[in-house]
Rosetta silent file (secondary structure, phi, psi, omega in degrees, C-alpha in Angstrom):
SEQUENCE: MRGRFYYLYVMSLHESKSCGRCQSPFECKVGNIAQCQCSGISLSDEEKKFIAGNYVDCLCRSCLLDIQREFRYKPTEEKLKFLQTTVRNR
SCORE:     score description
SCORE:     0.000 S_00000001
   1 L     0.000  -35.874 -177.727  164.459  111.383 -315.774 S_00000001
   2 H   -56.407  -38.417 -179.501  163.449  110.590 -312.205 S_00000001
   3 H   -59.939  -43.097 -179.077  166.160  112.957 -310.917 S_00000001
   4 H   -65.696  -44.113  179.893  164.779  115.908 -312.871 S_00000001
   5 H   -66.918  -38.697  177.778  161.201  115.345 -311.708 S_00000001
   6 H   -62.879  -43.191  177.979  162.330  114.882 -308.126 S_00000001
   7 H   -59.255  -46.437  178.926  164.272  118.150 -308.335 S_00000001
   8 H   -63.700  -37.012  178.194  161.208  119.989 -309.688 S_00000001
   9 H   -64.785  -47.949 -179.087  159.067  118.450 -306.936 S_00000001
  10 H   -63.553  -40.490 -179.385  161.472  119.521 -304.175 S_00000001
  11 H   -64.586  -25.157 -178.511  161.797  123.036 -305.627 S_00000001
  12 L   -90.000   -4.890 -178.200  158.022  123.451 -305.498 S_00000001
  13 L   -66.053  138.024  171.825  157.717  122.449 -301.833 S_00000001
  14 L  -155.438  156.476 -178.671  156.390  125.025 -299.443 S_00000001
  15 E  -128.754  139.134  170.876  154.600  124.867 -296.125 S_00000001
  16 E   -85.355  126.452 -176.894  151.938  127.033 -294.576 S_00000001
  17 E  -132.809  165.557  171.151  153.048  127.776 -291.028 S_00000001
  18 E  -114.887  135.388 -179.879  152.147  129.918 -288.064 S_00000001
  19 L   -61.924  132.956  179.350  154.875  131.965 -286.443 S_00000001
  20 L   -71.143  -12.297 -178.444  155.884  130.539 -283.079 S_00000001
  21 L  -100.656  -48.898 -176.059  156.237  134.045 -281.660 S_00000001
  22 L  -113.193   -4.669  179.606  153.245  136.049 -282.963 S_00000001
  23 L    66.196   12.120  177.342  151.106  133.227 -284.472 S_00000001
  24 L   -76.541  144.540 -179.482  150.686  135.051 -287.788 S_00000001
  25 E   -76.018  146.388  174.249  150.460  132.769 -290.831 S_00000001
  26 E  -155.140  168.647 -178.935  153.239  132.701 -293.424 S_00000001
  27 E  -110.214  120.876  177.060  154.559  130.451 -296.156 S_00000001
  28 E   -93.123  124.830 -178.312  157.900  128.691 -295.665 S_00000001
  29 L  -104.357   70.463 -177.764  159.520  127.843 -298.987 S_00000001
  30 L   -60.000  -26.861 -179.539  161.736  124.999 -297.888 S_00000001
  31 L   -79.312  -15.642  179.925  162.102  123.878 -301.513 S_00000001
  32 L  -149.890   80.431 -173.181  163.542  127.220 -302.621 S_00000001
  33 H   -58.227  -28.179  179.757  165.180  129.016 -299.726 S_00000001
  34 H   -64.988  -22.876  178.576  166.155  131.972 -301.924 S_00000001
  35 H  -103.734    4.545  179.937  162.447  132.818 -302.256 S_00000001
  36 L   -74.330  153.070 -177.866  161.581  132.151 -298.624 S_00000001
  37 L   -64.175  -20.996  179.838  160.418  135.062 -296.484 S_00000001
  38 L   -90.230   -6.647 -178.900  163.445  134.641 -294.203 S_00000001
  39 L   -61.152  136.666  177.267  165.946  134.879 -297.032 S_00000001
  40 L    92.566   -6.155  177.184  168.355  137.771 -296.705 S_00000001
  41 L   -93.168  117.127  178.580  168.122  138.089 -292.923 S_00000001
  42 L   -99.593  114.750 -179.776  171.570  137.599 -291.388 S_00000001
  43 L  -103.486  144.226  176.875  171.376  136.666 -287.739 S_00000001
  44 L   -72.368  166.846  177.223  174.340  136.611 -285.364 S_00000001
  45 H   -61.007  -37.558  178.848  175.277  133.409 -283.553 S_00000001
  46 H   -64.199  -42.237  178.781  173.798  134.878 -280.364 S_00000001
  47 H   -65.880  -43.073  178.210  170.492  135.634 -282.131 S_00000001
  48 H   -62.333  -41.869  179.579  170.361  132.142 -283.663 S_00000001
  49 H   -63.724  -42.138  177.749  171.066  130.578 -280.269 S_00000001
  50 H   -60.149  -47.616 -178.935  168.271  132.622 -278.676 S_00000001
  51 H   -63.071  -46.773 -179.245  165.780  131.592 -281.384 S_00000001
  52 H   -62.689  -33.409 -179.074  166.794  127.915 -281.234 S_00000001
  53 H   -81.037  -14.759 -175.251  166.474  127.917 -277.450 S_00000001
  54 H  -118.820  -13.087 -177.411  163.061  129.569 -277.374 S_00000001
  55 L  -135.436  146.636 -176.314  161.186  128.415 -280.474 S_00000001
  56 L   -90.313  -30.568 -173.164  160.602  125.020 -282.040 S_00000001
  57 L  -132.228 -170.999 -178.415  159.901  126.032 -285.643 S_00000001
  58 L   -60.964  153.907  172.931  160.282  128.897 -288.108 S_00000001
  59 L  -114.937  155.827  178.239  159.389  132.476 -287.258 S_00000001
  60 L   -70.694  162.767 -178.282  157.867  135.028 -289.609 S_00000001
  61 H   -58.017  -42.116 -179.043  160.084  137.682 -291.190 S_00000001
  62 H   -60.423  -44.489 -179.941  158.685  140.419 -288.968 S_00000001
  63 H   -69.813  -37.984  176.072  159.544  138.535 -285.769 S_00000001
  64 H   -59.892  -43.447  179.171  163.011  137.624 -287.030 S_00000001
  65 H   -68.229  -36.459  176.735  163.672  141.304 -287.709 S_00000001
  66 H   -62.726  -45.631  179.323  162.227  142.286 -284.295 S_00000001
  67 H   -62.811  -42.022  178.402  164.528  139.832 -282.527 S_00000001
  68 H   -59.684  -45.287  178.565  167.450  141.102 -284.563 S_00000001
  69 H   -63.121  -43.750  179.893  166.651  144.702 -283.551 S_00000001
  70 H   -57.958  -45.080 -178.394  166.245  143.732 -279.895 S_00000001
  71 H   -71.260  -36.081 -173.962  169.654  142.083 -279.838 S_00000001
  72 H   -87.912  -29.893 -172.902  171.455  144.758 -281.802 S_00000001
  73 H  -114.981  -21.252 -177.508  169.921  147.970 -280.500 S_00000001
  74 H   -62.377  -42.584  177.765  168.433  147.313 -277.082 S_00000001
  75 H   -57.033  -38.593  178.228  171.769  147.381 -275.274 S_00000001
  76 H   -65.574  -44.783  179.230  172.398  150.815 -276.790 S_00000001
  77 H   -61.870  -41.394  178.670  168.934  152.029 -275.792 S_00000001
  78 H   -64.595  -38.691  177.620  169.453  150.730 -272.245 S_00000001
  79 H   -64.191  -43.432  179.361  172.795  152.532 -272.068 S_00000001
  80 H   -62.523  -42.355  178.549  171.195  155.763 -273.265 S_00000001
  81 H   -62.270  -42.636  178.860  168.419  155.502 -270.661 S_00000001
  82 H   -62.035  -45.226 -179.854  170.999  154.885 -267.961 S_00000001
  83 H   -63.962  -41.314  179.458  173.053  157.872 -269.113 S_00000001
  84 H   -64.609  -41.097  178.288  169.978  160.115 -269.272 S_00000001
  85 H   -64.624  -42.668 -179.678  168.938  159.035 -265.773 S_00000001
  86 H   -64.017  -41.709  179.712  172.452  159.606 -264.459 S_00000001
  87 H   -66.190  -39.345 -179.630  172.622  163.085 -266.006 S_00000001
  88 H   -66.312  -33.823 -176.108  169.216  164.062 -264.580 S_00000001
  89 L   -81.714   -1.070  179.556  170.207  162.982 -261.073 S_00000001
  90 L   -83.101    0.000    0.000  173.296  165.247 -260.982 S_00000001
């Protein structure tokens, strides 16, 4: 019986946290990752390395998605700006 109660206890665990990037409060559901706010966000190895190197704890969903966008789309935006600048200067 102890195993079943322990399982139910672990599944109910959650923590109130503040995002290390924007300081907004959120709930981390460490006991049930499928229901956690970060569930479903797939980060590249480069994005994970950046987060691990710059933050100590969890980030809110909004910041995770912002970082993901920065890594995936900013290089394209920078290329477009460069191309637009180059075309204007001709």
